[in-house]
N, C-alpha and C positions, 0 to 999 in steps of 0.2 A: 504494501499499500503504499502511497505516497502520503510523506509527512509533512502539509505545507500549513497555512495558518487557516481554519477553516471557515472564517468569516473575511476573507480578503474578498474585494468586488471584482466580479468577474473580468471589467474592462481594466484593470490594471494590471492582471494575468499578463506574461512572456508571450510574444506572439506564436512560439510554438505550441505553447501550452492553450492559447487560444483556438491554435488549428485542431489541438486534440480535441476538445470540449466540442467543437462543432463536428469532428467526426462520430464521437461516441454518443452524442446526442440525435437520436433519429426522430426523424418525423413519421408519425403513423404508418404510413404507405411502405414506407420502406423497413420500419420495423415488422411490419407484417410479412412482407417478403424475406427476411431476415429467417422470422420466425418457422417460416415454410420450409424455408431451405435445413434448418436444424434439424426438423420432424422428420423428413426426406432420409438425410443424413444416419438419423439414429434408425430409421427402419432398414438402411442400406446398411450401415456399417455398426451398428450396436452403439454408437457412441453418445451417452445420455447429455442432458443440458437439464437445467432448470429456468423456471420462469415464476420472476416474484412481482408481487403486488405490494407497493407502498404505500399507505395513507398518511398526509401531512395531517394531523387531528385538532393542529389551531386555526388550519384554514377558514373555516366556514366561519367564525366566529370573526378573525381579522378580515376579510372579504366584506362582512358585514359593515365593520368600519369604515373600511379603505379600499379601494379597488389596488390602487398604488402600493400600498401595505401589504397586501395580500402579496402581490406580483413579486415583491423585492423579498418576502417571506420564502415564495418558490426558487427562486434564484439564488436562494442559501442554499436551498435543499439540492439545488443543483449543482452546483458548485461541488458540495461537502462529496456526493456521489460520484462525481468525475474524477473529483482525486483518489478517491477510497477505491475505485473498481479497477480492476486486470484489464490489460491491454484488448483482450476479445470482449470483454464485458461491455452491453450496447444499453443505454436507457431511453425511455420514451415518455415525455408527460402528456398525461391525458387532461380530462376536466376535472374543477373541484377538490384539487388538491393531490389526485391519484397518480402515479409513477409506474411504470410496468420495466421490468430490468430484466435481461438474458442473462446466463450464465454458464456458457460452455462446458462441457467437460467435468460438471460438479454435479455431487450424490445430494440426496436432498439436506442430510446432516450439515455436509460442509456448507450448503447454501444458507439455513439455517443460524449456523454460527457465523456465517460473513454478512448477513443481515442483519444480527443481534448485534456486532462490533459496530456496524454503521449506524444502527437506531443509536447506542450510547455515544458516538461520533456527535449526531446529532443533537443530542438532547444536552451535550457541552458545549453547543455553538450557538453565537448569536449575534443578530444585525442589529438597526437602531433603523428608524423612522419617524421622522418629525425630533431627534432625543430621547424616542420610546421604545425600550428593548424589545425586539423579536425574537422569541425562541421558538424551536421547531422539535414535536415529538411526534413518534409514528408506532402504528401497528403495522404486520406484513403478513400477507402469506407465501407460503412457496408449493409450486407446484413442482412434481417430477417427471418427466417425459417417460419414464419405464414403467411407472406409475400409472400412466394416462392414456399407454400405448401411441404417444407420440402423435395425438388428435389435437389438431390447433383450436379448434371450439373448445373442448373440455380443459385444455391448459389453460384457456383464456377463463372460461368459465369458473375455474377453480382459484382462479387471482382476481375476481369481480368483475371479468371483462366480458365480450364476445363480438361478433363480427355482425354489424348491421344489415340493413339490405341490401346496401351499395358493395358489402363485403368491406367496409371500413371498421377497426377497432374503433369500438366502444366502449362506455360503462354498462353492467347491469343496472336492468329499470331501477334495483333497488337500493344502488349507488347513488342513482339519480336525483334518488328522493335523500341525500346527505343524509344516509344511516353510515354510522361509523363499522367501518370493517371490524368484526366482533373479534376479542382475543381468545383464540384457540387454546387448549391447553398445552401444545406446544409450545407456542409464543412464551405463557406464562412461564414454564419449566424453564426456557432459556434465559429468561429474566432472571428468575428464582435462583441459578447457578451463581451469579455475581453474589450474591450474599450467602456466607461460610459462619461454620457455630454458630446455627441459631441458637439459643436456649432461654428456660423461662418461658412462660406462659399466663403471665397475669390479665385475667378475663374480668372486664366489665361490662354489664346489662346496661343501656341507655333508652331512653323515650325520648324523642326528641319531635314536638309537635305531633304524636300518635305516632310515628314510628318506631317500631323496635330494632336496637342499631345494637349488633356485640360487638364489642371493642377487644382484641386481643393482642396484648404489646410483648415483643421480644428484643433480647438483646442479640448483637450478630455482628460480621464481619464484614465490612467492605472489600471485596478479593481484587478492585481495581483499584479505591483511594487507597488500601492497606491500614483503616482505619475504622473505630467500632462504633456502630451505629444503633438507630430502635427501629424497629420493623412493628409497623402498627397495621394489622389486620380486622376490618369493619367487616363484618357479614351483615346482610341487609334481605328483605324480600322487595324489591321494586324494579321496576323497569326504567326508572332513568338514569340509564347509564351514561346518555347523551349529556344530559345537564349536570351529573357529577364530575365528567369529563371535561365539561368547559370549565366547571369551578375549579376544579385543581390547576388547570393552565394560571389560571389566576393567583392559588398557592406559591405555586413555583417561583411567580415573581415579583414576591414580596421581599422587601429589601429594608428593612428595619433594625437596628440593635435590640428589641426588646421582644423580637419574633424569634424561635426556632423552626426556620424555617424548611419546608418541603424540599427534600433534595429529589428523589425519584417515585413513582408509581405507577401500579400496572393491577389490572383486573384479572381474577381467577374463577375462570367458567362463568362469567359475565354475572358472578352471585357475591364476589368478596374482593373488597377493594384493599389491596396493599399498598402501605406508605412508609416511603424509608425516609428518617430524618436524623442529623448528627445526634451522639451520645453524648449530651451534657455532663459535668461531673462537680457543675456546683448545688450548693445546700438549697433546699425550699425557704422560703421567706419567714416561715413557721420556726424552722430549726436556726435560721440565723438571727431571731431576733431571741430568742432564748440564749444565745451565748454574747452577743455585743449587745453594746448601749446603743440606742437609738436618739440622736439629736434631732432638733427642729429642723437644722439645714438637711438633713438625711432623708425626713419626711416631706420635705419641701421639694427637696429634687425630684424625690420618686415622682409625687402627684405629678410634677412638669411630664417625666418620662412616660408616665401612665395616660397622661390628656395630650400630649402628640402622638400616641401608638392610638388613641383611637381616634384622631384628627386623621391620621394616615388611612387607618382603614376602611373609614366613614370615605375617603376619596377615591376608592377604589370604583371599579365597575364590574360586575355589580357590588356594592361597598359589602365589606367584611365585618358583620357583628361579633366581637368579641365575649367570651363566656364570662360570666359574672367574676371580677376578681377574688381570690380568697388567696389564704397565706400557704393553701398546698398547692395551688397551680401557678405560683409566681417563683423564679427561681433569682437569689443574688450573686449575679457575677461579679467578674472583675469593676473595679470603680463603684461599689455598690449598682452596678446597671442591672437593674430588673429586667426578666426574661419570662413571657408567659412561654409556658412550655406547651400549648395546645389550643389552635384557634380552628380546626380543621372540622371536629364533628360537626356542630351547631351551622357552620356555614355551608357544608355537603350537604347536609340530609333536612333540614328545617324547608327548604325552597322545594322539596318535595311532595308537600304539603298542598300547593297552589298547581305546581305541576308547572311551572313558568320559572325560566332562570335567573328572572330580575323581580318576581314578587316578593317582600320581606316587607313588614313593619317596622322600619328601620328605626321613626322616630321613638314607638314604644322600649325595644330591644334599646336604646343606644342610652335613653334617659334610665333604664335598669342599672346598665354598665355604671353610667358616674354616680347613680346610690350606692352600690357595691364598691365603687372607689373610695368614696367619701365614710363609709362605714369601716373598711380595712382600715384607711391610716390612723381612724381613731383606737382601732383596738390595738395598736402599733405605739401607740405615743403616750409618753410617759406625764406630759404637760396637761392635763386636762383644761388648764385656765388660760393657755395663749391664744392669740388671736387668730392661729392658723385652725387649731381644735374647733372654735367657736366657728369658723366658715366652713371646715368640713360637717361638722355637725347640721350645717344649714341644708348641705346636701342631702341629707336624709329624706327632706321633704319631695317626694317626685314632683309634687306642683309646683315648686317654687320657678316663678318666671326668671327671676334674677338670673335664676345658676342652672338651666337647663340645657344648657351644650357647654358640651368640651373647651369651645372656643371662650364661652362666660368665662369659665371656671379658672380658666386659664389666664384671662384677663384681672378677676379677682385676686389672683395669687402673686401680680406683678408687684404690687409695693413691699411682698417681704423677704423677696428675691433680692 
C-alpha cells in the first residue's frame, strides 16, 4: 500500500499520481467491461477475483447540508481508496456515496482484510469544508467469484448493485431509497478483531423514554493503537439504525476537554451497537472530593467548565443533551478538568421515541441539566454562606427566568471570577 497523507488534495498530487488516479478510477461502462473480462477469465482459467461494495455512511447527512461538502467528502474517499489499492485493483464511483471495487486474484478472506484496513484508514482521515471537519466511515460487502459462478449480475447484486434495462451498472432499488448497507456478521467479526484481551462485563439496564436498553461495559486493548480502551455494548429492540448511525457520526466529531469522545463503533447483527472509547484512569468526582479540599475558586472553575460544555453540546446539529450531572458520571482529570464519562445513551435512544433525528424537547432537558449542575456544586461546596452558593441555590428553581439558560448562568458567575 502507498503510504501518503490521506487528506492531501487530489489537485496537489504529482503528475504521475494524477495519471494513475485517472487510470484506476473508472466509468461505469469501463468498469462493466472489465468485470465481464474477469468473469470470462474465471470461467476459462479458474483465476478468482472479488467484487466489493463500499458505502460512505455520512454521505446522506452531508449531502442534505451541502452538495459541495458531499462532493468533497467523496473526493477524500476516492483519494484514499486509490492510494491504498494495488496496481491492478480498480474503483468505480456510483450514486449516493456508493463505490464498487474489483480486486483481481484475491480470495474472499484477503478481500475482507483489505477492506477492513481501508475502512480503518478512512475512519482516521478527515478533510474540511468551510472550516468544518468532514470524516468518512464505511460499511462494505464482498462477493467472491467462485461463490457466485463468475456471474456478473449475481456478483453485482451481492454488493447492492445491478444492471439496468440499458445494461448500465446501477444501484438496487433498496439502495436508491437511501437504505444503509446492513452490517453483516462477517463485517462485525473483522471489526472486532481489532480489540484484544476483552475482560469484564458490567451490565446496566436502562429505560430511555420508554425504550429498554441494556448496556454492557468491557475493558479491552486496541491492537491498532496499542492502548487500553472501553468497549460499550448497547442492546436494544428497535429498527432505528439509520437514525442511531447518523447520531453516532455527531458523537465521533465531539472535540471538547470535558468529554470522553467516541473513537469507533460498529453494529452486530443489526441488534447491538458496540462503542469504543479511551479508558480514562482519573478518579470520579465523588472520590476526588473525599480526598481533597474543594475551594470556592475550584467550584467556580467547575461551573464554568460545565456551562461551556452545555453550550458546546447545544450548538451541535442535532443538539446533544447530556445526562444530569452527578458525582458518579464526572471524572476529575489533570488541572481539575471535569470530564463527563458518558453522553451516548440518552442522545442515541431518546430520539427513537419520535422516530425523527432532530425531534427532542431540548428546552426542558437543558433546564434539568442546569438544575443538576446547581445541586451538584452545592453538594461539594464547604462554604454554604458564600455568594456563589446563593447563586447556585437559585439554579434549583427550574422556573427561574433569570437563570434559565447556560448563557445566563455563566454571565451571573462572571463577577466572581
